[in-house]
TORKOL-107582 format. One line per 2 residues: number of its first residue (from 1); their letters; for each residue x, y, z of N, C-alpha, C. Coordinates in nm, 4 decimals. Layout:
// TORKOL-107582
NUM = a = X,Y,Z,X,Y,Z,X,Y,Z | ... $
//
This chain:
// TORKOL-107582
1 = mg = 1.5496,1.5000,5.8696,1.4091,1.5342,5.8671,1.3445,1.4921,5.9977 | 1.3019,1.5912,6.0758,1.2344,1.5666,6.2045,1.3140,1.4816,6.2996 $
3 = gg = 1.4394,1.5094,6.3232,1.5230,1.4338,6.4154,1.5954,1.3197,6.3525 | 1.5624,1.2816,6.2250,1.6318,1.1760,6.1551,1.7439,1.2319,6.0711 $
5 = sp = 1.7957,1.1465,5.9798,1.9013,1.1913,5.8897,1.8432,1.2866,5.7864 | 1.9157,1.3919,5.7509,1.8641,1.4883,5.6545,1.8551,1.4269,5.5148 $
7 = ca = 1.7685,1.4835,5.4321,1.7541,1.4364,5.2940,1.8757,1.4780,5.2139 | 1.8847,1.4291,5.0926,2.0006,1.4584,5.0078,2.0104,1.6074,4.9789 $
9 = sc = 1.8973,1.6743,4.9637,1.8986,1.8173,4.9349,1.9537,1.8967,5.0534 | 1.8984,1.8717,5.1714,1.9433,1.9455,5.2891,2.0879,1.9110,5.3248 $
11 = kl = 2.1258,1.7885,5.3009,2.2636,1.7495,5.3291,2.3601,1.8199,5.2356 | 2.3238,1.8308,5.1070,2.4109,1.8973,5.0111,2.4150,2.0479,5.0369 $
13 = lr = 2.3001,2.1048,5.0711,2.2930,2.2487,5.0966,2.3340,2.2839,5.2393 | 2.3572,2.1825,5.3228,2.4040,2.1989,5.4602,2.3074,2.2856,5.5414 $
15 = rr = 2.1863,2.2354,5.5422,2.0849,2.3030,5.6212,2.0039,2.1987,5.6966 | 1.9306,2.2449,5.7938,1.8511,2.1552,5.8772,1.7289,2.1096,5.7993 $
17 = ct = 1.7075,1.9785,5.7976,1.5952,1.9201,5.7239,1.4736,1.9192,5.8162 | 1.3753,1.9996,5.7839,1.2549,2.0117,5.8656,1.1540,1.9019,5.8307 $
19 = kd = 1.0477,1.8986,5.9108,0.9459,1.7961,5.8918,0.8690,1.8160,5.7605 | 0.8483,1.9411,5.7220,0.7747,1.9715,5.5999,0.8677,2.0028,5.4821 $
21 = ci = 0.9887,1.9478,5.4821,1.0840,1.9693,5.3722,1.0235,1.9155,5.2423 | 1.0177,1.9993,5.1418,0.9548,1.9606,5.0157,1.0397,1.8640,4.9349 $
23 = fa = 1.1715,1.8608,4.9663,1.2607,1.7713,4.8902,1.2690,1.6309,4.9503 | 1.2378,1.6173,5.0774,1.2603,1.4919,5.1484,1.1888,1.3723,5.0850 $
25 = pf = 1.0621,1.3821,5.0404,0.9966,1.2628,4.9846,1.0573,1.2150,4.8522 | 1.1341,1.3010,4.7845,1.1798,1.2677,4.6488,1.3316,1.2529,4.6364 $
27 = fp = 1.4051,1.3036,4.7331,1.5515,1.2955,4.7271,1.6027,1.2369,4.8581 | 1.6004,1.1021,4.8694,1.6461,1.0385,4.9932,1.7963,1.0565,5.0140 $
29 = ad = 1.8378,1.0366,5.1373,1.9787,1.0583,5.1713,2.0692,0.9535,5.1084 | 2.0177,0.8346,5.0758,2.1023,0.7291,5.0200,2.1264,0.7449,4.8696 $
31 = dp = 2.0721,0.8512,4.8091,2.0950,0.8757,4.6651,2.1304,1.0237,4.6454 | 2.2472,1.0624,4.6910,2.2832,1.2053,4.6837,2.3041,1.2549,4.5403 $
33 = hk = 2.3428,1.1644,4.4477,2.3706,1.2061,4.3100,2.2438,1.2565,4.2405 | 2.1307,1.2029,4.2783,2.0037,1.2402,4.2147,1.9747,1.3891,4.2336 $
35 = fa = 1.9882,1.4379,4.3555,1.9629,1.5802,4.3777,2.0784,1.6658,4.3289 | 2.1982,1.6142,4.3373,2.3144,1.6937,4.2979,2.3060,1.7339,4.1515 $
37 = iv = 2.2675,1.6412,4.0648,2.2626,1.6728,3.9220,2.1457,1.7671,3.8904 | 2.0319,1.7497,3.9618,1.9187,1.8404,3.9404,1.9538,1.9812,3.9888 $
39 = hk = 2.0210,1.9895,4.1013,2.0623,2.1194,4.1553,2.1631,2.1879,4.0631 | 2.2508,2.1100,4.0020,2.3523,2.1676,3.9141,2.2910,2.2242,3.7866 $
41 = vf = 2.1898,2.1582,3.7336,2.1300,2.2007,3.6061,2.0209,2.3065,3.6283 | 1.9318,2.2851,3.7237,1.8162,2.3739,3.7396,1.8282,2.4684,3.8592 $
43 = ga = 1.9019,2.4289,3.9604,1.9094,2.5101,4.0821,1.8043,2.4675,4.1833 | 1.8437,2.4602,4.3112,1.7543,2.4122,4.4167,1.6336,2.5034,4.4340 $
45 = sn = 1.6536,2.6347,4.4242,1.5416,2.7277,4.4437,1.4378,2.7134,4.3322 | 1.4824,2.6956,4.2088,1.3873,2.6781,4.0978,1.3082,2.5485,4.1119 $
47 = vs = 1.3773,2.4423,4.1536,1.3082,2.3142,4.1721,1.2066,2.3250,4.2850 | 1.2428,2.3964,4.3931,1.1512,2.4129,4.5057,1.0257,2.4892,4.4640 $
49 = km = 1.0420,2.5963,4.3869,0.9258,2.6730,4.3393,0.8368,2.5875,4.2480 | 0.8999,2.5103,4.1626,0.8235,2.4264,4.0695,0.7397,2.3235,4.1441 $
51 = lq = 0.7992,2.2602,4.2452,0.7264,2.1579,4.3201,0.6145,2.2187,4.4037 | 0.6348,2.3373,4.4556,0.5310,2.4021,4.5368,0.4098,2.4421,4.4525 $
53 = el = 0.4315,2.4688,4.3237,0.3212,2.5087,4.2358,0.2394,2.3891,4.1863 | 0.2919,2.2697,4.2028,0.2233,2.1500,4.1531,0.1438,2.0834,4.2644 $
55 = pa = 0.0345,2.0111,4.2299,-0.0364,1.9313,4.3301,0.0542,1.8204,4.3836 | 0.0250,1.7727,4.5000,0.1103,1.6726,4.5641,0.1172,1.5436,4.4830 $
57 = qq = 0.0076,1.5059,4.4138,0.0072,1.3805,4.3381,0.0878,1.3886,4.2090 | 0.1265,1.5088,4.1670,0.2036,1.5245,4.0440,0.3513,1.5531,4.0692 $
59 = rg = 0.3905,1.5691,4.1922,0.5286,1.6076,4.2214,0.6264,1.4939,4.1936 | 0.5851,1.3720,4.2162,0.6747,1.2592,4.1898,0.7107,1.2486,4.0417 $
61 = da = 0.6124,1.2627,3.9543,0.6384,1.2592,3.8098,0.7241,1.3776,3.7670 | 0.7009,1.4929,3.8278,0.7808,1.6105,3.7934,0.9271,1.5904,3.8310 $
63 = vs = 0.9531,1.5316,3.9472,1.0912,1.5057,3.9881,1.1576,1.4061,3.8932 | 1.0855,1.3015,3.8538,1.1422,1.2038,3.7594,1.1770,1.2706,3.6271 $
65 = sl = 1.0909,1.3613,3.5805,1.1184,1.4325,3.4561,1.2392,1.5242,3.4707 | 1.2502,1.5924,3.5832,1.3645,1.6815,3.6052,1.4954,1.6036,3.6100 $
67 = vy = 1.4930,1.4875,3.6744,1.6143,1.4050,3.6810,1.6549,1.3578,3.5420 | 1.5571,1.3154,3.4620,1.5879,1.2696,3.3258,1.6450,1.3838,3.2420 $
69 = ea = 1.5830,1.5007,3.2482,1.6300,1.6138,3.1697,1.7680,1.6600,3.2161 | 1.7922,1.6534,3.3447,1.9238,1.6934,3.3959,2.0320,1.5977,3.3475 $
71 = na = 2.0042,1.4669,3.3507,2.1021,1.3696,3.2999,2.1261,1.3881,3.1509 | 2.0205,1.4155,3.0747,2.0361,1.4381,2.9308,2.1179,1.5635,2.9048 $
73 = rm = 2.0958,1.6670,2.9839,2.1730,1.7898,2.9653,2.3199,1.7693,3.0009 | 2.3481,1.6841,3.0961,2.4879,1.6559,3.1301,2.5557,1.5772,3.0181 $
75 = rd = 2.4843,1.4863,2.9562,2.5415,1.4106,2.8450,2.5557,1.4959,2.7199 | 2.4604,1.5818,2.6942,2.4621,1.6658,2.5742,2.4285,1.8089,2.6162 $
77 = pv = 2.5300,1.8888,2.6508,2.5041,2.0245,2.7005,2.4344,2.1145,2.5991 | 2.4455,2.0843,2.4685,2.3871,2.1711,2.3659,2.2382,2.1413,2.3469 $
79 = yg = 2.2053,2.0144,2.3214,2.0677,1.9777,2.2888,1.9925,1.9164,2.4062 | 2.0591,1.8539,2.4987,1.9922,1.7943,2.6123,1.8983,1.6820,2.5718 $
81 = cv = 1.7778,1.6830,2.6298,1.6810,1.5768,2.5991,1.6264,1.5900,2.4573 | 1.6346,1.7107,2.3988,1.5908,1.7269,2.2601,1.6784,1.6439,2.1669 $
83 = ga = 1.8081,1.6364,2.1969,1.8972,1.5528,2.1169,1.8586,1.4060,2.1241 | 1.8207,1.3592,2.2432,1.7779,1.2196,2.2575,1.6491,1.1942,2.1799 $
85 = is = 1.5569,1.2907,2.1845,1.4315,1.2753,2.1101,1.4583,1.2716,1.9604 | 1.5477,1.3594,1.9126,1.5811,1.3603,1.7697,1.6463,1.2293,1.7276 $
87 = fl = 1.7326,1.1757,1.8138,1.7976,1.0485,1.7829,1.6946,0.9366,1.7697 | 1.5995,0.9333,1.8612,1.4961,0.8299,1.8551,1.4058,0.8486,1.7331 $
89 = qn = 1.3764,0.9739,1.6979,1.2947,0.9980,1.5789,1.3668,0.9530,1.4523 | 1.4988,0.9753,1.4464,1.5755,0.9281,1.3307,1.5738,0.7759,1.3223 $
91 = qv = 1.5847,0.7102,1.4369,1.5776,0.5641,1.4377,1.4416,0.5152,1.3875 | 1.3350,0.5815,1.4305,1.2010,0.5439,1.3847,1.1891,0.5622,1.2339 $
93 = sq = 1.2438,0.6731,1.1818,1.2375,0.6979,1.0371,1.3137,0.5914,0.9595 | 1.4318,0.5532,1.0088,1.5094,0.4496,0.9416,1.4363,0.3157,0.9434 $
95 = lq = 1.3762,0.2829,1.0560,1.3023,0.1569,1.0644,1.1803,0.1581,0.9728 | 1.1132,0.2720,0.9632,0.9997,0.2814,0.8713,1.0443,0.2651,0.7268 $
97 = mq = 1.1613,0.3208,0.6925,1.2130,0.3059,0.5570,1.2474,0.1600,0.5279 | 1.3127,0.0938,0.6240,1.3448,-0.0477,0.6062,1.2178,-0.1313,0.5922 $
99 = la = 1.1152,-0.0969,0.6689,0.9884,-0.1692,0.6591,0.9248,-0.1494,0.5223 | 0.9309,-0.0259,0.4698,0.8744,0.0004,0.3373,0.9488,-0.0773,0.2291 $
101 = va = 1.0820,-0.0849,0.2402,1.1606,-0.1606,0.1426,1.1250,-0.3089,0.1490 | 1.1121,-0.3616,0.2710,1.0765,-0.5030,0.2861,0.9378,-0.5316,0.2285 $
103 = qa = 0.8422,-0.4417,0.2527,0.7080,-0.4607,0.1972,0.7093,-0.4546,0.0453 | 0.7928,-0.3652,-0.0120,0.8034,-0.3576,-0.1581,0.8626,-0.4858,-0.2154 $
105 = ei = 0.9635,-0.5422,-0.1488,1.0219,-0.6678,-0.1951,0.9196,-0.7810,-0.1890 | 0.8419,-0.7856,-0.0820,0.7384,-0.8888,-0.0709,0.6362,-0.8746,-0.1827 $
107 = lc = 0.5972,-0.7500,-0.2135,0.5010,-0.7266,-0.3210,0.5568,-0.7707,-0.4558 | 0.6850,-0.7423,-0.4809,0.7469,-0.7847,-0.6071,0.7488,-0.9366,-0.6193 $
109 = iq = 0.7814,-1.0048,-0.5097,0.7844,-1.1514,-0.5121,0.6447,-1.2072,-0.5378 | 0.5430,-1.1487,-0.4727,0.4061,-1.1956,-0.4946,0.3623,-1.1742,-0.6389 $
111 = mq = 0.3961,-1.0592,-0.6976,0.3600,-1.0330,-0.8371,0.4322,-1.1284,-0.9312 | 0.5589,-1.1602,-0.8995,0.6330,-1.2544,-0.9828,0.5693,-1.3924,-0.9785 $
113 = hr = 0.5252,-1.4355,-0.8596,0.4580,-1.5652,-0.8485,0.3270,-1.5653,-0.9273 | 0.2542,-1.4538,-0.9237,0.1288,-1.4462,-0.9989,0.1553,-1.4542,-1.1487 $
115 = dd = 0.2606,-1.3837,-1.1952,0.2938,-1.3887,-1.3379,0.3332,-1.5299,-1.3802 | 0.4122,-1.5969,-1.2946,0.4513,-1.7347,-1.3264,0.3292,-1.8256,-1.3327 $
117 = ga = 0.2345,-1.8063,-1.2388,0.1139,-1.8886,-1.2410,0.0295,-1.8638,-1.3643 | 0.0195,-1.7357,-1.4065,-0.0576,-1.7047,-1.5272,0.0076,-1.7645,-1.6509 $
119 = ah = 0.1424,-1.7569,-1.6585,0.2125,-1.8156,-1.7728,0.1940,-1.9671,-1.7766 | 0.1943,-2.0301,-1.6582,0.1731,-2.1750,-1.6530,0.0331,-2.2110,-1.7012 $
121 = ql = -0.0665,-2.1301,-1.6636,-0.2025,-2.1571,-1.7094,-0.2143,-2.1410,-1.8605 | -0.1453,-2.0395,-1.9171,-0.1480,-2.0215,-2.0620,-0.0833,-2.1391,-2.1335 $
123 = da = 0.0289,-2.1864,-2.0783,0.0944,-2.3025,-2.1388,0.0045,-2.4252,-2.1329 | -0.0628,-2.4435,-2.0192,-0.1521,-2.5590,-2.0067,-0.2684,-2.5490,-2.1043 $
125 = aa = -0.3218,-2.4276,-2.1224,-0.4308,-2.4104,-2.2187,-0.3833,-2.4356,-2.3609 | -0.2604,-2.3917,-2.3921,-0.2059,-2.4153,-2.5261,-0.1845,-2.5643,-2.5516 $
127 = dh = -0.1490,-2.6377,-2.4466,-0.1311,-2.7823,-2.4629,-0.2637,-2.8522,-2.4923 | -0.3754,-2.7964,-2.4460,-0.5053,-2.8597,-2.4682,-0.5629,-2.8281,-2.6055 $
129 = hp = -0.5153,-2.7247,-2.6729,-0.5716,-2.6871,-2.8025,-0.5589,-2.7962,-2.9080 | -0.4437,-2.8637,-2.9227,-0.4366,-2.9713,-3.0234,-0.5398,-3.0802,-3.0020 $
131 = ll = -0.5705,-3.1118,-2.8757,-0.6719,-3.2127,-2.8495,-0.8088,-3.1645,-2.8959 | -0.8367,-3.0368,-2.8727,-0.9641,-2.9832,-2.9185,-0.9724,-2.9838,-3.0701 $
133 = dq = -0.8614,-2.9459,-3.1384,-0.8609,-2.9463,-3.2845,-0.8833,-3.0866,-3.3387 | -0.8207,-3.1858,-3.2767,-0.8366,-3.3233,-3.3231,-0.9809,-3.3702,-3.3059 $
135 = qq = -1.0418,-3.3343,-3.1933,-1.1814,-3.3720,-3.1732,-1.2727,-3.3044,-3.2746 | -1.2437,-3.1779,-3.3068,-1.3241,-3.1089,-3.4073,-1.3103,-3.1745,-3.5441 $
137 = qq = -1.1877,-3.2155,-3.5776,-1.1661,-3.2828,-3.7056,-1.2431,-3.4148,-3.7112 | -1.2402,-3.4888,-3.6011,-1.3141,-3.6149,-3.5976,-1.4640,-3.5915,-3.6168 $
139 = qm = -1.5162,-3.4879,-3.5506,-1.6582,-3.4591,-3.5651,-1.6925,-3.4181,-3.7072 | -1.6022,-3.3416,-3.7726,-1.6250,-3.3023,-3.9118,-1.6319,-3.4243,-4.0032 $
141 = vv = -1.5437,-3.5214,-3.9796,-1.5437,-3.6427,-4.0617,-1.6738,-3.7198,-4.0436 | -1.7178,-3.7318,-3.9161,-1.8417,-3.8046,-3.8900,-1.9600,-3.7353,-3.9559 $
143 = da = -1.9665,-3.6003,-3.9437,-2.0772,-3.5267,-4.0041,-2.0765,-3.5404,-4.1562 | -1.9564,-3.5333,-4.2177,-1.9472,-3.5461,-4.3637,-1.9891,-3.6851,-4.4093 $
145 = ad = -1.9501,-3.7869,-4.3334,-1.9878,-3.9235,-4.3698,-2.1383,-3.9433,-4.3595 | -2.1989,-3.8844,-4.2540,-2.3442,-3.8957,-4.2405,-2.4159,-3.8261,-4.3555 $
147 = aa = -2.3650,-3.7089,-4.3936,-2.4276,-3.6363,-4.5050,-2.4144,-3.7144,-4.6354 | -2.2975,-3.7744,-4.6579,-2.2779,-3.8527,-4.7806,-2.3671,-3.9755,-4.7834 $
149 = as = -2.3840,-4.0396,-4.6695,-2.4707,-4.1571,-4.6638,-2.6147,-4.1188,-4.6935 | -2.6577,-4.0041,-4.6398,-2.7935,-3.9579,-4.6684,-2.8111,-3.9286,-4.8161 $
151 = fl = -2.7072,-3.8720,-4.8786,-2.7130,-3.8427,-5.0219,-2.7297,-3.9705,-5.1037 | -2.6557,-4.0752,-5.0685,-2.6641,-4.2011,-5.1422,-2.8002,-4.2659,-5.1256 $
153 = vq = -2.8555,-4.2564,-5.0049,-2.9866,-4.3162,-4.9818,-3.0935,-4.2460,-5.0638 | -3.0844,-4.1124,-5.0666,-3.1836,-4.0363,-5.1422,-3.1732,-4.0588,-5.2927 $
155 = ng = -3.0540,-4.0908,-5.3437,-3.0327,-4.1079,-5.4871,-3.0239,-4.2554,-5.5273 | -3.0730,-4.3412,-5.4433,-3.0798,-4.4817,-5.4790,-2.9507,-4.5563,-5.4606 $
157 = gg = -2.8558,-4.4976,-5.3937,-2.7286,-4.5672,-5.3758,-2.7103,-4.6227,-5.2384 | -2.8234,-4.6304,-5.1597,-2.8111,-4.6771,-5.0225,-2.8021,-4.8262,-5.0150 $
159 = gg = -2.8348,-4.8766,-4.8957,-2.8285,-5.0206,-4.8751,-2.6869,-5.0639,-4.8532 | -2.6509,-5.1722,-4.9222,-2.5174,-5.2279,-4.8999,-2.4229,-5.1982,-5.0110 $
161 = gp = -2.4457,-5.0868,-5.0850,-2.3575,-5.0513,-5.1947,-2.2165,-5.0262,-5.1491 | -2.1230,-5.0313,-5.2418,-1.9837,-5.0117,-5.2028,-1.9568,-4.8733,-5.1500 $
163 = aa = -2.0241,-4.7721,-5.2079,-1.9992,-4.6362,-5.1588,-2.0497,-4.6198,-5.0172 | -2.1707,-4.6737,-4.9914,-2.2258,-4.6622,-4.8560,-2.1387,-4.7351,-4.7556 $
165 = ql = -2.0904,-4.8545,-4.7930,-2.0034,-4.9288,-4.7024,-1.8737,-4.8536,-4.6763 | -1.8215,-4.7916,-4.7814,-1.6955,-4.7178,-4.7655,-1.7139,-4.6008,-4.6707 $
167 = is = -1.8239,-4.5252,-4.6906,-1.8454,-4.4065,-4.6078,-1.8755,-4.4455,-4.4646 | -1.9601,-4.5504,-4.4473,-1.9915,-4.5917,-4.3109,-1.8687,-4.6424,-4.2397 $
169 = gy = -1.7789,-4.7070,-4.3098,-1.6559,-4.7555,-4.2470,-1.5614,-4.6428,-4.2130 | -1.5562,-4.5406,-4.3020,-1.4639,-4.4298,-4.2777,-1.5205,-4.3285,-4.1786 $
171 = gs = -1.6513,-4.3126,-4.1785,-1.7078,-4.2062,-4.0969,-1.7364,-4.2467,-3.9549 | -1.7541,-4.3734,-3.9276,-1.7924,-4.4164,-3.7939,-1.6711,-4.4232,-3.7033 $
173 = pa = -1.6734,-4.3595,-3.5879,-1.5599,-4.3715,-3.4959,-1.5386,-4.5121,-3.4494 | -1.6461,-4.5905,-3.4383,-1.6295,-4.7279,-3.3920,-1.5550,-4.8111,-3.4926 $
175 = ag = -1.5634,-4.7704,-3.6197,-1.4938,-4.8459,-3.7236,-1.3524,-4.7982,-3.7433 | -1.3089,-4.7082,-3.6609,-1.1707,-4.6610,-3.6717,-1.1575,-4.5379,-3.7549 $
177 = gg = -1.2675,-4.4777,-3.8003,-1.2595,-4.3596,-3.8850,-1.2389,-4.2329,-3.8072 | -1.2450,-4.2355,-3.6737,-1.2304,-4.1138,-3.5959,-1.0914,-4.0911,-3.5456 $
179 = gg = -0.9925,-4.1611,-3.5990,-0.8562,-4.1444,-3.5519,-0.7874,-4.0296,-3.6189 | -0.6568,-4.0381,-3.6246,-0.5788,-3.9315,-3.6840,-0.5904,-3.9281,-3.8334 $
181 = hg = -0.6442,-4.0344,-3.9000,-0.6559,-4.0388,-4.0458,-0.7948,-3.9991,-4.0912 | -0.8703,-3.9287,-4.0089,-1.0068,-3.8942,-4.0442,-1.0143,-3.8077,-4.1666 $
183 = vv = -0.9232,-3.7119,-4.1811,-0.9256,-3.6221,-4.2963,-0.8956,-3.6985,-4.4237 | -0.8003,-3.7924,-4.4183,-0.7671,-3.8740,-4.5352,-0.8858,-3.9596,-4.5748 $
185 = hy = -0.9525,-4.0179,-4.4749,-1.0697,-4.0994,-4.5029,-1.1802,-4.0162,-4.5643 | -1.1961,-3.8970,-4.5162,-1.2996,-3.8097,-4.5700,-1.2715,-3.7764,-4.7160 $
187 = aa = -1.1450,-3.7487,-4.7498,-1.1087,-3.7199,-4.8890,-1.1344,-3.8409,-4.9780 | -1.1025,-3.9608,-4.9280,-1.1269,-4.0822,-5.0063,-1.2762,-4.1021,-5.0285 $
189 = aq = -1.3555,-4.0733,-4.9270,-1.4999,-4.0874,-4.9422,-1.5539,-3.9893,-5.0437 | -1.5038,-3.8666,-5.0439,-1.5474,-3.7678,-5.1421,-1.5125,-3.8121,-5.2841 $
191 = eh = -1.3928,-3.8656,-5.3021,-1.3514,-3.9129,-5.4346,-1.4413,-4.0272,-5.4818 | -1.4760,-4.1167,-5.3898,-1.5627,-4.2283,-5.4255,-1.7018,-4.1794,-5.4622 $
193 = lk = -1.7481,-4.0740,-5.3946,-1.8785,-4.0175,-5.4274,-1.8800,-3.9611,-5.5688 | -1.7704,-3.8956,-5.6060,-1.7610,-3.8419,-5.7418,-1.7714,-3.9545,-5.8457 $
195 = re = -1.7030,-4.0641,-5.8177,-1.7077,-4.1770,-5.9118,-1.8486,-4.2356,-5.9194 | -1.9184,-4.2446,-5.8050,-2.0543,-4.2974,-5.8040,-2.1461,-4.2094,-5.8873 $
197 = sl = -2.1272,-4.0759,-5.8735,-2.2128,-3.9851,-5.9507,-2.1867,-3.9977,-6.0998 | -2.0616,-4.0246,-6.1383,-2.0309,-4.0433,-6.2797,-2.0911,-4.1740,-6.3317 $
199 = wt = -2.0901,-4.2780,-6.2480,-2.1439,-4.4074,-6.2916,-2.2946,-4.4012,-6.3101 | -2.3599,-4.3216,-6.2214,-2.5057,-4.3147,-6.2300,-2.5479,-4.2126,-6.3342 $
//
């Protein structure tokens, strides 16, 4: 080119490389394989026409694309770069499928943990029910004892009578009547009330 060494294109085509050679900026003499493969696949005249139709700022990208397509066509004469694109698309599809499977497994694990947590909460609530039942029974005994004491007072059996003492001892939690024997104490108090009513 202009008195220097010819470019790879002019050297391969065995012609004089002029100053305005369209191939010189893109096919240097130290890389003859680059132009050789493009010339073999597309032809030097076709490449020259293509570059002349493009603006100068786009010619470099066009040459890079031609070199890539030429190499792909040499590797796969049937599909060329389309085969490479299809291969990459298949890889993307496989990776998307693997990602979907992994996300489904994560969702299943999260749902299993939620179910285990809900079952644990139900078990904990079931464990608290006996305590609530026992407290309700204790309150029933206290209420029954208070009602019986009021009955005795209204019917002249209040004060320090044996029935009143029995009920106050059985019904008061401080006197030990609010324990696990509250129902038994309540039954005994009812029986004593019946006897008091018969005596009076």
